[in-house]
Backbone as XML, in Angstrom:
<?xml version="1.0"?>
<chain id="A" units="angstrom">
  <residue number="1" name="GLN">
    <atom name="N" x="-32.160" y="-33.486" z="101.190"/>
    <atom name="CA" x="-30.695" y="-33.165" z="101.874"/>
    <atom name="C" x="-29.532" y="-33.670" z="101.131"/>
  </residue>
  <residue number="2" name="VAL">
    <atom name="N" x="-28.650" y="-33.342" z="101.267"/>
    <atom name="CA" x="-27.282" y="-33.718" z="100.586"/>
    <atom name="C" x="-26.426" y="-34.253" z="101.330"/>
  </residue>
  <residue number="3" name="ARG">
    <atom name="N" x="-25.728" y="-35.179" z="100.876"/>
    <atom name="CA" x="-24.947" y="-36.240" z="101.420"/>
    <atom name="C" x="-23.454" y="-36.115" z="100.983"/>
  </residue>
  <residue number="4" name="LEU">
    <atom name="N" x="-22.561" y="-35.985" z="101.581"/>
    <atom name="CA" x="-21.220" y="-36.447" z="100.947"/>
    <atom name="C" x="-20.387" y="-37.601" z="101.469"/>
  </residue>
  <residue number="5" name="VAL">
    <atom name="N" x="-19.638" y="-38.504" z="101.013"/>
    <atom name="CA" x="-19.049" y="-39.576" z="101.438"/>
    <atom name="C" x="-17.577" y="-39.554" z="100.677"/>
  </residue>
  <residue number="6" name="GLU">
    <atom name="N" x="-16.943" y="-39.365" z="101.741"/>
    <atom name="CA" x="-15.297" y="-39.233" z="101.320"/>
    <atom name="C" x="-14.769" y="-40.779" z="101.193"/>
  </residue>
  <residue number="7" name="SER">
    <atom name="N" x="-13.935" y="-41.125" z="100.556"/>
    <atom name="CA" x="-13.221" y="-42.460" z="100.482"/>
    <atom name="C" x="-12.087" y="-42.308" z="100.080"/>
  </residue>
  <residue number="8" name="GLY">
    <atom name="N" x="-11.020" y="-43.428" z="100.012"/>
    <atom name="CA" x="-9.747" y="-43.386" z="99.377"/>
    <atom name="C" x="-8.312" y="-42.931" z="100.612"/>
  </residue>
  <residue number="9" name="GLY">
    <atom name="N" x="-8.425" y="-42.760" z="101.579"/>
    <atom name="CA" x="-7.840" y="-42.340" z="102.905"/>
    <atom name="C" x="-7.312" y="-43.789" z="102.774"/>
  </residue>
  <residue number="10" name="GLY">
    <atom name="N" x="-5.816" y="-44.144" z="103.963"/>
    <atom name="CA" x="-5.087" y="-45.101" z="104.268"/>
    <atom name="C" x="-3.785" y="-44.290" z="105.046"/>
  </residue>
  <residue number="11" name="LEU">
    <atom name="N" x="-3.230" y="-45.552" z="104.599"/>
    <atom name="CA" x="-1.672" y="-45.516" z="105.386"/>
    <atom name="C" x="-0.656" y="-45.711" z="103.994"/>
  </residue>
  <residue number="12" name="VAL">
    <atom name="N" x="0.159" y="-44.584" z="104.101"/>
    <atom name="CA" x="0.959" y="-44.777" z="102.630"/>
    <atom name="C" x="2.510" y="-43.930" z="103.222"/>
  </residue>
  <residue number="13" name="GLN">
    <atom name="N" x="3.546" y="-44.787" z="103.186"/>
    <atom name="CA" x="4.630" y="-44.147" z="103.527"/>
    <atom name="C" x="5.278" y="-42.464" z="102.666"/>
  </residue>
  <residue number="14" name="ALA">
    <atom name="N" x="6.074" y="-41.847" z="102.977"/>
    <atom name="CA" x="6.586" y="-40.604" z="102.933"/>
    <atom name="C" x="6.832" y="-40.631" z="101.165"/>
  </residue>
  <residue number="15" name="GLY">
    <atom name="N" x="6.483" y="-39.591" z="100.708"/>
    <atom name="CA" x="6.652" y="-39.619" z="99.158"/>
    <atom name="C" x="5.778" y="-40.335" z="98.405"/>
  </residue>
  <residue number="16" name="GLY">
    <atom name="N" x="4.894" y="-41.117" z="99.093"/>
    <atom name="CA" x="3.682" y="-41.783" z="98.149"/>
    <atom name="C" x="2.704" y="-40.946" z="97.709"/>
  </residue>
  <residue number="17" name="SER">
    <atom name="N" x="1.388" y="-41.727" z="97.128"/>
    <atom name="CA" x="0.337" y="-40.745" z="96.755"/>
    <atom name="C" x="-0.468" y="-41.687" z="97.520"/>
  </residue>
  <residue number="18" name="LEU">
    <atom name="N" x="-1.932" y="-40.852" z="97.057"/>
    <atom name="CA" x="-3.307" y="-41.025" z="97.691"/>
    <atom name="C" x="-4.384" y="-40.450" z="96.374"/>
  </residue>
  <residue number="19" name="ARG">
    <atom name="N" x="-5.001" y="-40.853" z="96.754"/>
    <atom name="CA" x="-6.524" y="-40.007" z="95.943"/>
    <atom name="C" x="-7.878" y="-40.333" z="96.545"/>
  </residue>
  <residue number="20" name="LEU">
    <atom name="N" x="-8.256" y="-39.108" z="96.651"/>
    <atom name="CA" x="-9.725" y="-39.033" z="97.537"/>
    <atom name="C" x="-9.993" y="-38.370" z="96.806"/>
  </residue>
  <residue number="21" name="SER">
    <atom name="N" x="-11.690" y="-39.234" z="97.070"/>
    <atom name="CA" x="-13.367" y="-39.139" z="96.205"/>
    <atom name="C" x="-14.294" y="-38.576" z="97.226"/>
  </residue>
  <residue number="22" name="CYS">
    <atom name="N" x="-14.768" y="-37.810" z="96.870"/>
    <atom name="CA" x="-16.245" y="-37.154" z="97.653"/>
    <atom name="C" x="-17.165" y="-37.707" z="96.796"/>
  </residue>
  <residue number="23" name="ALA">
    <atom name="N" x="-17.999" y="-38.107" z="97.224"/>
    <atom name="CA" x="-18.916" y="-38.552" z="96.153"/>
    <atom name="C" x="-20.814" y="-37.910" z="96.883"/>
  </residue>
  <residue number="24" name="ALA">
    <atom name="N" x="-20.934" y="-36.964" z="95.759"/>
    <atom name="CA" x="-22.365" y="-36.337" z="96.471"/>
    <atom name="C" x="-23.873" y="-37.162" z="96.401"/>
  </residue>
  <residue number="25" name="SER">
    <atom name="N" x="-24.472" y="-36.932" z="96.907"/>
    <atom name="CA" x="-25.896" y="-37.447" z="96.467"/>
    <atom name="C" x="-26.861" y="-36.847" z="97.155"/>
  </residue>
  <residue number="26" name="GLY">
    <atom name="N" x="-28.217" y="-36.947" z="96.796"/>
    <atom name="CA" x="-29.234" y="-36.374" z="97.812"/>
    <atom name="C" x="-30.554" y="-35.445" z="97.043"/>
  </residue>
  <residue number="27" name="SER">
    <atom name="N" x="-31.553" y="-35.186" z="97.467"/>
    <atom name="CA" x="-32.967" y="-35.039" z="96.480"/>
    <atom name="C" x="-32.194" y="-33.521" z="96.106"/>
  </residue>
  <residue number="28" name="THR">
    <atom name="N" x="-32.013" y="-32.584" z="96.578"/>
    <atom name="CA" x="-31.747" y="-31.169" z="96.921"/>
    <atom name="C" x="-30.684" y="-30.989" z="96.020"/>
  </residue>
  <residue number="29" name="LEU">
    <atom name="N" x="-29.653" y="-31.957" z="95.585"/>
    <atom name="CA" x="-28.144" y="-32.035" z="94.959"/>
    <atom name="C" x="-28.390" y="-30.940" z="93.759"/>
  </residue>
  <residue number="30" name="ARG">
    <atom name="N" x="-27.727" y="-30.135" z="93.753"/>
    <atom name="CA" x="-27.079" y="-29.410" z="92.146"/>
    <atom name="C" x="-25.610" y="-29.532" z="92.262"/>
  </residue>
  <residue number="31" name="PHE">
    <atom name="N" x="-25.056" y="-30.352" z="92.220"/>
    <atom name="CA" x="-23.895" y="-30.414" z="92.274"/>
    <atom name="C" x="-22.913" y="-29.227" z="91.252"/>
  </residue>
  <residue number="32" name="SER">
    <atom name="N" x="-23.036" y="-29.343" z="89.765"/>
    <atom name="CA" x="-22.301" y="-28.340" z="88.880"/>
    <atom name="C" x="-22.670" y="-27.348" z="89.918"/>
  </residue>
  <residue number="33" name="ILE">
    <atom name="N" x="-23.305" y="-26.700" z="90.516"/>
    <atom name="CA" x="-23.696" y="-25.242" z="90.763"/>
    <atom name="C" x="-22.979" y="-25.130" z="92.102"/>
  </residue>
  <residue number="34" name="SER">
    <atom name="N" x="-22.520" y="-26.090" z="92.689"/>
    <atom name="CA" x="-22.037" y="-25.635" z="94.297"/>
    <atom name="C" x="-20.152" y="-25.905" z="94.021"/>
  </residue>
  <residue number="35" name="ALA">
    <atom name="N" x="-19.494" y="-24.828" z="94.560"/>
    <atom name="CA" x="-18.171" y="-24.770" z="94.765"/>
    <atom name="C" x="-17.982" y="-25.868" z="96.031"/>
  </residue>
  <residue number="36" name="MET">
    <atom name="N" x="-16.868" y="-26.505" z="95.735"/>
    <atom name="CA" x="-16.409" y="-27.421" z="96.879"/>
    <atom name="C" x="-14.916" y="-26.990" z="97.793"/>
  </residue>
  <residue number="37" name="ASP">
    <atom name="N" x="-14.803" y="-27.727" z="98.356"/>
    <atom name="CA" x="-13.507" y="-27.667" z="99.463"/>
    <atom name="C" x="-13.303" y="-29.137" z="99.943"/>
  </residue>
  <residue number="38" name="TRP">
    <atom name="N" x="-12.077" y="-29.268" z="100.085"/>
    <atom name="CA" x="-11.316" y="-29.721" z="101.106"/>
    <atom name="C" x="-10.560" y="-29.706" z="102.193"/>
  </residue>
  <residue number="39" name="TYR">
    <atom name="N" x="-10.955" y="-29.852" z="103.361"/>
    <atom name="CA" x="-10.543" y="-29.179" z="104.824"/>
    <atom name="C" x="-9.342" y="-30.899" z="104.981"/>
  </residue>
  <residue number="40" name="ARG">
    <atom name="N" x="-8.591" y="-30.187" z="106.179"/>
    <atom name="CA" x="-7.851" y="-31.351" z="107.121"/>
    <atom name="C" x="-8.052" y="-31.071" z="108.311"/>
  </residue>
  <residue number="41" name="GLN">
    <atom name="N" x="-8.129" y="-32.044" z="109.374"/>
    <atom name="CA" x="-7.618" y="-31.609" z="110.621"/>
    <atom name="C" x="-7.154" y="-33.065" z="111.260"/>
  </residue>
  <residue number="42" name="ALA">
    <atom name="N" x="-5.511" y="-32.014" z="111.710"/>
    <atom name="CA" x="-4.875" y="-32.669" z="112.415"/>
    <atom name="C" x="-5.115" y="-33.481" z="113.841"/>
  </residue>
  <residue number="43" name="PRO">
    <atom name="N" x="-4.735" y="-33.951" z="114.409"/>
    <atom name="CA" x="-4.585" y="-34.059" z="116.356"/>
    <atom name="C" x="-4.456" y="-33.127" z="116.742"/>
  </residue>
  <residue number="44" name="GLY">
    <atom name="N" x="-5.280" y="-32.750" z="117.520"/>
    <atom name="CA" x="-5.103" y="-31.118" z="118.148"/>
    <atom name="C" x="-4.893" y="-29.529" z="117.499"/>
  </residue>
  <residue number="45" name="LYS">
    <atom name="N" x="-5.330" y="-29.898" z="116.235"/>
    <atom name="CA" x="-4.814" y="-28.700" z="115.576"/>
    <atom name="C" x="-6.548" y="-28.288" z="114.752"/>
  </residue>
  <residue number="46" name="ASP">
    <atom name="N" x="-6.851" y="-26.710" z="114.462"/>
    <atom name="CA" x="-7.998" y="-26.620" z="113.951"/>
    <atom name="C" x="-7.940" y="-27.304" z="112.819"/>
  </residue>
  <residue number="47" name="ARG">
    <atom name="N" x="-9.704" y="-27.236" z="111.888"/>
    <atom name="CA" x="-9.368" y="-27.844" z="110.476"/>
    <atom name="C" x="-9.006" y="-26.701" z="109.802"/>
  </residue>
  <residue number="48" name="GLU">
    <atom name="N" x="-8.546" y="-26.976" z="108.813"/>
    <atom name="CA" x="-7.950" y="-26.110" z="107.667"/>
    <atom name="C" x="-8.438" y="-26.288" z="106.264"/>
  </residue>
  <residue number="49" name="LEU">
    <atom name="N" x="-8.353" y="-25.492" z="105.157"/>
    <atom name="CA" x="-8.760" y="-25.390" z="104.212"/>
    <atom name="C" x="-7.760" y="-25.915" z="103.583"/>
  </residue>
  <residue number="50" name="VAL">
    <atom name="N" x="-7.435" y="-26.897" z="102.358"/>
    <atom name="CA" x="-6.210" y="-27.337" z="101.981"/>
    <atom name="C" x="-6.527" y="-27.007" z="100.471"/>
  </residue>
  <residue number="51" name="ALA">
    <atom name="N" x="-7.803" y="-27.191" z="99.704"/>
    <atom name="CA" x="-8.232" y="-27.003" z="98.568"/>
    <atom name="C" x="-9.530" y="-26.392" z="98.195"/>
  </residue>
  <residue number="52" name="SER">
    <atom name="N" x="-9.925" y="-25.742" z="96.893"/>
    <atom name="CA" x="-11.291" y="-25.506" z="96.449"/>
    <atom name="C" x="-11.381" y="-25.865" z="94.971"/>
  </residue>
  <residue number="53" name="ILE">
    <atom name="N" x="-12.381" y="-25.667" z="94.827"/>
    <atom name="CA" x="-12.491" y="-25.908" z="93.218"/>
    <atom name="C" x="-14.062" y="-25.317" z="92.879"/>
  </residue>
  <residue number="54" name="SER">
    <atom name="N" x="-14.244" y="-24.070" z="91.987"/>
    <atom name="CA" x="-15.118" y="-23.144" z="91.953"/>
    <atom name="C" x="-16.182" y="-24.229" z="90.990"/>
  </residue>
  <residue number="55" name="ILE">
    <atom name="N" x="-17.351" y="-23.478" z="90.503"/>
    <atom name="CA" x="-18.135" y="-23.990" z="89.481"/>
    <atom name="C" x="-17.888" y="-24.288" z="88.045"/>
  </residue>
  <residue number="56" name="ARG">
    <atom name="N" x="-16.688" y="-23.831" z="87.859"/>
    <atom name="CA" x="-15.807" y="-23.305" z="86.683"/>
    <atom name="C" x="-14.844" y="-24.121" z="86.547"/>
  </residue>
  <residue number="57" name="SER">
    <atom name="N" x="-14.235" y="-24.776" z="87.679"/>
    <atom name="CA" x="-13.169" y="-25.894" z="87.693"/>
    <atom name="C" x="-12.071" y="-24.926" z="87.853"/>
  </residue>
  <residue number="58" name="THR">
    <atom name="N" x="-11.999" y="-23.973" z="88.649"/>
    <atom name="CA" x="-10.768" y="-22.840" z="89.107"/>
    <atom name="C" x="-10.354" y="-23.130" z="90.688"/>
  </residue>
  <residue number="59" name="THR">
    <atom name="N" x="-9.392" y="-24.292" z="90.498"/>
    <atom name="CA" x="-8.492" y="-24.369" z="91.467"/>
    <atom name="C" x="-7.928" y="-23.108" z="92.801"/>
  </residue>
  <residue number="60" name="ASN">
    <atom name="N" x="-7.891" y="-23.437" z="93.896"/>
    <atom name="CA" x="-7.154" y="-22.701" z="94.694"/>
    <atom name="C" x="-6.385" y="-23.816" z="96.048"/>
  </residue>
  <residue number="61" name="TYR">
    <atom name="N" x="-5.011" y="-23.686" z="96.217"/>
    <atom name="CA" x="-4.662" y="-24.348" z="97.223"/>
    <atom name="C" x="-4.143" y="-23.681" z="98.391"/>
  </residue>
  <residue number="62" name="ALA">
    <atom name="N" x="-3.817" y="-23.937" z="99.794"/>
    <atom name="CA" x="-3.297" y="-23.821" z="100.762"/>
    <atom name="C" x="-1.635" y="-24.103" z="100.201"/>
  </residue>
  <residue number="63" name="GLU">
    <atom name="N" x="-0.473" y="-22.890" z="100.547"/>
    <atom name="CA" x="0.448" y="-23.086" z="100.160"/>
    <atom name="C" x="1.439" y="-24.541" z="100.609"/>
  </residue>
  <residue number="64" name="SER">
    <atom name="N" x="0.950" y="-24.815" z="101.707"/>
    <atom name="CA" x="1.847" y="-26.177" z="102.143"/>
    <atom name="C" x="1.398" y="-27.266" z="101.286"/>
  </residue>
  <residue number="65" name="VAL">
    <atom name="N" x="0.291" y="-27.251" z="100.323"/>
    <atom name="CA" x="0.147" y="-28.073" z="99.543"/>
    <atom name="C" x="0.554" y="-27.887" z="97.842"/>
  </residue>
  <residue number="66" name="LYS">
    <atom name="N" x="0.711" y="-26.531" z="97.233"/>
    <atom name="CA" x="1.080" y="-26.130" z="96.186"/>
    <atom name="C" x="2.086" y="-27.149" z="95.459"/>
  </residue>
  <residue number="67" name="GLY">
    <atom name="N" x="1.474" y="-27.293" z="94.712"/>
    <atom name="CA" x="2.512" y="-28.368" z="93.694"/>
    <atom name="C" x="2.426" y="-29.592" z="94.057"/>
  </residue>
  <residue number="68" name="ARG">
    <atom name="N" x="1.632" y="-30.141" z="94.563"/>
    <atom name="CA" x="2.089" y="-31.497" z="95.270"/>
    <atom name="C" x="0.117" y="-32.012" z="94.993"/>
  </residue>
  <residue number="69" name="PHE">
    <atom name="N" x="-0.367" y="-31.343" z="95.644"/>
    <atom name="CA" x="-1.890" y="-31.475" z="95.663"/>
    <atom name="C" x="-3.083" y="-31.709" z="94.403"/>
  </residue>
  <residue number="70" name="THR">
    <atom name="N" x="-3.689" y="-31.849" z="93.849"/>
    <atom name="CA" x="-4.613" y="-31.483" z="92.595"/>
    <atom name="C" x="-5.733" y="-32.016" z="93.127"/>
  </residue>
  <residue number="71" name="MET">
    <atom name="N" x="-6.715" y="-30.982" z="92.646"/>
    <atom name="CA" x="-8.414" y="-30.959" z="92.888"/>
    <atom name="C" x="-9.064" y="-31.169" z="91.823"/>
  </residue>
  <residue number="72" name="SER">
    <atom name="N" x="-9.692" y="-32.437" z="91.733"/>
    <atom name="CA" x="-10.743" y="-32.031" z="90.404"/>
    <atom name="C" x="-12.010" y="-32.413" z="90.543"/>
  </residue>
  <residue number="73" name="ARG">
    <atom name="N" x="-13.131" y="-31.799" z="89.625"/>
    <atom name="CA" x="-14.668" y="-32.791" z="89.912"/>
    <atom name="C" x="-15.088" y="-32.740" z="88.485"/>
  </residue>
  <residue number="74" name="ASP">
    <atom name="N" x="-15.860" y="-33.976" z="88.768"/>
    <atom name="CA" x="-16.571" y="-34.843" z="87.893"/>
    <atom name="C" x="-17.869" y="-34.429" z="87.970"/>
  </residue>
  <residue number="75" name="ASN">
    <atom name="N" x="-18.599" y="-33.658" z="87.502"/>
    <atom name="CA" x="-20.030" y="-33.439" z="87.855"/>
    <atom name="C" x="-21.001" y="-34.303" z="86.858"/>
  </residue>
  <residue number="76" name="GLY">
    <atom name="N" x="-20.506" y="-35.232" z="85.789"/>
    <atom name="CA" x="-21.368" y="-35.758" z="85.711"/>
    <atom name="C" x="-21.757" y="-36.904" z="86.623"/>
  </residue>
  <residue number="77" name="ARG">
    <atom name="N" x="-20.622" y="-37.513" z="87.379"/>
    <atom name="CA" x="-20.365" y="-38.145" z="88.345"/>
    <atom name="C" x="-20.621" y="-37.662" z="90.352"/>
  </residue>
  <residue number="78" name="ASN">
    <atom name="N" x="-20.979" y="-36.377" z="90.105"/>
    <atom name="CA" x="-21.449" y="-35.583" z="91.559"/>
    <atom name="C" x="-20.076" y="-35.783" z="92.256"/>
  </residue>
  <residue number="79" name="THR">
    <atom name="N" x="-18.525" y="-35.799" z="91.831"/>
    <atom name="CA" x="-17.798" y="-36.303" z="92.736"/>
    <atom name="C" x="-16.618" y="-35.199" z="92.528"/>
  </residue>
  <residue number="80" name="VAL">
    <atom name="N" x="-15.922" y="-35.107" z="93.398"/>
    <atom name="CA" x="-14.317" y="-34.680" z="93.335"/>
    <atom name="C" x="-13.535" y="-34.755" z="94.236"/>
  </residue>
  <residue number="81" name="TYR">
    <atom name="N" x="-12.145" y="-35.175" z="93.568"/>
    <atom name="CA" x="-11.530" y="-35.522" z="93.655"/>
    <atom name="C" x="-10.144" y="-34.571" z="94.481"/>
  </residue>
  <residue number="82" name="LEU">
    <atom name="N" x="-9.115" y="-35.386" z="95.068"/>
    <atom name="CA" x="-8.058" y="-34.885" z="95.361"/>
    <atom name="C" x="-6.606" y="-35.727" z="95.645"/>
  </residue>
  <residue number="83" name="GLN">
    <atom name="N" x="-6.385" y="-35.653" z="94.250"/>
    <atom name="CA" x="-4.724" y="-36.043" z="94.146"/>
    <atom name="C" x="-4.001" y="-36.110" z="94.938"/>
  </residue>
  <residue number="84" name="MET">
    <atom name="N" x="-3.091" y="-36.618" z="95.855"/>
    <atom name="CA" x="-2.166" y="-36.350" z="96.884"/>
    <atom name="C" x="-0.621" y="-36.837" z="96.540"/>
  </residue>
  <residue number="85" name="ASN">
    <atom name="N" x="0.350" y="-36.158" z="95.946"/>
    <atom name="CA" x="1.311" y="-36.944" z="95.388"/>
    <atom name="C" x="2.651" y="-36.331" z="96.632"/>
  </residue>
  <residue number="86" name="SER">
    <atom name="N" x="3.818" y="-36.994" z="96.837"/>
    <atom name="CA" x="4.633" y="-36.599" z="97.406"/>
    <atom name="C" x="4.298" y="-36.281" z="98.667"/>
  </residue>
  <residue number="87" name="LEU">
    <atom name="N" x="3.495" y="-36.998" z="99.330"/>
    <atom name="CA" x="2.901" y="-37.177" z="100.787"/>
    <atom name="C" x="4.414" y="-37.111" z="101.793"/>
  </residue>
  <residue number="88" name="LYS">
    <atom name="N" x="4.071" y="-36.040" z="102.911"/>
    <atom name="CA" x="4.849" y="-36.003" z="104.085"/>
    <atom name="C" x="4.100" y="-36.182" z="105.373"/>
  </residue>
  <residue number="89" name="PRO">
    <atom name="N" x="4.841" y="-36.763" z="106.259"/>
    <atom name="CA" x="4.319" y="-37.179" z="107.591"/>
    <atom name="C" x="3.414" y="-35.880" z="108.073"/>
  </residue>
  <residue number="90" name="GLU">
    <atom name="N" x="3.368" y="-34.738" z="107.642"/>
    <atom name="CA" x="2.995" y="-33.872" z="108.066"/>
    <atom name="C" x="1.417" y="-33.423" z="107.636"/>
  </residue>
  <residue number="91" name="ASP">
    <atom name="N" x="1.141" y="-34.291" z="106.265"/>
    <atom name="CA" x="-0.168" y="-34.495" z="105.679"/>
    <atom name="C" x="-0.902" y="-35.294" z="106.436"/>
  </residue>
  <residue number="92" name="THR">
    <atom name="N" x="-0.716" y="-35.940" z="107.446"/>
    <atom name="CA" x="-1.474" y="-36.808" z="108.282"/>
    <atom name="C" x="-2.514" y="-36.381" z="108.946"/>
  </residue>
  <residue number="93" name="ALA">
    <atom name="N" x="-3.666" y="-36.601" z="109.010"/>
    <atom name="CA" x="-5.081" y="-35.796" z="109.094"/>
    <atom name="C" x="-6.390" y="-36.261" z="108.594"/>
  </residue>
  <residue number="94" name="VAL">
    <atom name="N" x="-7.469" y="-36.001" z="109.215"/>
    <atom name="CA" x="-8.513" y="-36.540" z="108.361"/>
    <atom name="C" x="-8.751" y="-35.387" z="107.523"/>
  </residue>
  <residue number="95" name="TYR">
    <atom name="N" x="-9.707" y="-35.894" z="106.665"/>
    <atom name="CA" x="-9.631" y="-34.919" z="105.503"/>
    <atom name="C" x="-11.050" y="-34.960" z="105.102"/>
  </residue>
  <residue number="96" name="TYR">
    <atom name="N" x="-11.615" y="-33.697" z="104.696"/>
    <atom name="CA" x="-13.265" y="-33.819" z="104.842"/>
    <atom name="C" x="-13.616" y="-32.821" z="103.602"/>
  </residue>
  <residue number="97" name="CYS">
    <atom name="N" x="-14.237" y="-33.250" z="102.870"/>
    <atom name="CA" x="-15.158" y="-32.530" z="101.680"/>
    <atom name="C" x="-15.865" y="-31.828" z="102.278"/>
  </residue>
  <residue number="98" name="TYR">
    <atom name="N" x="-16.684" y="-30.408" z="101.446"/>
    <atom name="CA" x="-17.330" y="-29.563" z="102.064"/>
    <atom name="C" x="-18.225" y="-28.717" z="100.738"/>
  </residue>
  <residue number="99" name="SER">
    <atom name="N" x="-19.124" y="-28.819" z="100.889"/>
    <atom name="CA" x="-20.358" y="-28.349" z="99.966"/>
    <atom name="C" x="-20.620" y="-26.765" z="100.015"/>
  </residue>
  <residue number="100" name="ARG">
    <atom name="N" x="-20.051" y="-26.070" z="99.442"/>
    <atom name="CA" x="-20.629" y="-24.642" z="99.669"/>
    <atom name="C" x="-21.791" y="-24.224" z="99.762"/>
  </residue>
  <residue number="101" name="ARG">
    <atom name="N" x="-22.447" y="-24.492" z="98.528"/>
    <atom name="CA" x="-23.932" y="-24.364" z="98.612"/>
    <atom name="C" x="-25.016" y="-24.897" z="99.589"/>
  </residue>
  <residue number="102" name="ASP">
    <atom name="N" x="-24.667" y="-26.198" z="99.899"/>
    <atom name="CA" x="-25.024" y="-26.880" z="100.915"/>
    <atom name="C" x="-25.189" y="-26.597" z="102.299"/>
  </residue>
  <residue number="103" name="THR">
    <atom name="N" x="-23.825" y="-26.170" z="102.179"/>
    <atom name="CA" x="-22.901" y="-26.056" z="103.892"/>
    <atom name="C" x="-23.114" y="-27.555" z="104.574"/>
  </residue>
  <residue number="104" name="THR">
    <atom name="N" x="-22.678" y="-28.191" z="103.586"/>
    <atom name="CA" x="-22.844" y="-29.813" z="104.127"/>
    <atom name="C" x="-21.421" y="-30.319" z="104.301"/>
  </residue>
  <residue number="105" name="TRP">
    <atom name="N" x="-21.378" y="-31.238" z="105.076"/>
    <atom name="CA" x="-19.813" y="-31.581" z="105.321"/>
    <atom name="C" x="-19.797" y="-33.143" z="105.163"/>
  </residue>
  <residue number="106" name="GLY">
    <atom name="N" x="-18.891" y="-33.458" z="104.479"/>
    <atom name="CA" x="-18.853" y="-35.420" z="104.584"/>
    <atom name="C" x="-18.425" y="-35.518" z="106.297"/>
  </residue>
  <residue number="107" name="GLN">
    <atom name="N" x="-18.378" y="-37.215" z="106.041"/>
    <atom name="CA" x="-17.707" y="-37.817" z="107.401"/>
    <atom name="C" x="-16.511" y="-37.812" z="107.647"/>
  </residue>
  <residue number="108" name="GLY">
    <atom name="N" x="-15.945" y="-37.825" z="106.500"/>
    <atom name="CA" x="-13.844" y="-37.673" z="107.222"/>
    <atom name="C" x="-13.423" y="-39.047" z="106.510"/>
  </residue>
  <residue number="109" name="THR">
    <atom name="N" x="-12.099" y="-39.009" z="105.908"/>
    <atom name="CA" x="-11.069" y="-39.897" z="105.637"/>
    <atom name="C" x="-9.911" y="-39.871" z="106.499"/>
  </residue>
  <residue number="110" name="GLN">
    <atom name="N" x="-9.339" y="-41.051" z="106.613"/>
    <atom name="CA" x="-8.548" y="-40.525" z="107.553"/>
    <atom name="C" x="-7.122" y="-40.907" z="106.687"/>
  </residue>
  <residue number="111" name="VAL">
    <atom name="N" x="-6.095" y="-39.899" z="106.676"/>
    <atom name="CA" x="-4.776" y="-40.383" z="105.740"/>
    <atom name="C" x="-3.550" y="-40.265" z="106.871"/>
  </residue>
  <residue number="112" name="THR">
    <atom name="N" x="-2.698" y="-41.139" z="106.715"/>
    <atom name="CA" x="-1.755" y="-41.347" z="107.863"/>
    <atom name="C" x="-0.661" y="-41.176" z="106.912"/>
  </residue>
  <residue number="113" name="VAL">
    <atom name="N" x="0.148" y="-40.882" z="107.011"/>
    <atom name="CA" x="1.511" y="-40.708" z="106.153"/>
    <atom name="C" x="2.639" y="-41.115" z="107.406"/>
  </residue>
  <residue number="114" name="SER">
    <atom name="N" x="3.083" y="-42.272" z="107.101"/>
    <atom name="CA" x="4.789" y="-42.945" z="107.550"/>
    <atom name="C" x="6.111" y="-42.234" z="107.302"/>
  </residue>
  <residue number="115" name="SER">
    <atom name="N" x="6.737" y="-41.770" z="108.291"/>
    <atom name="CA" x="7.929" y="-41.452" z="107.920"/>
    <atom name="C" x="9.002" y="-42.419" z="107.808"/>
  </residue>
</chain>
């Protein structure tokens, strides 16, 4: 089985930055051939796709975060990252990473942006 563990969340003021990490592990892990996603879910809202990265490191972003968030991957460390700059209060949510190959979710990390 594959396990995903997110970290890096916290409380930050509007305009600040955070870097989320998602570390993958497990006996069936084939990280380098799995596209990965970051999702977020705010209270009372549906989970939404924030960013994606392909096995060739091509990235795509939701319109709401374009120009502010950057997703990257380090296959040597089996880790994906989400660099979040110019944070806004509406970015407040629990952030989850997702492995498409393994259809596995992490437990989530809370990001809170104060105004």
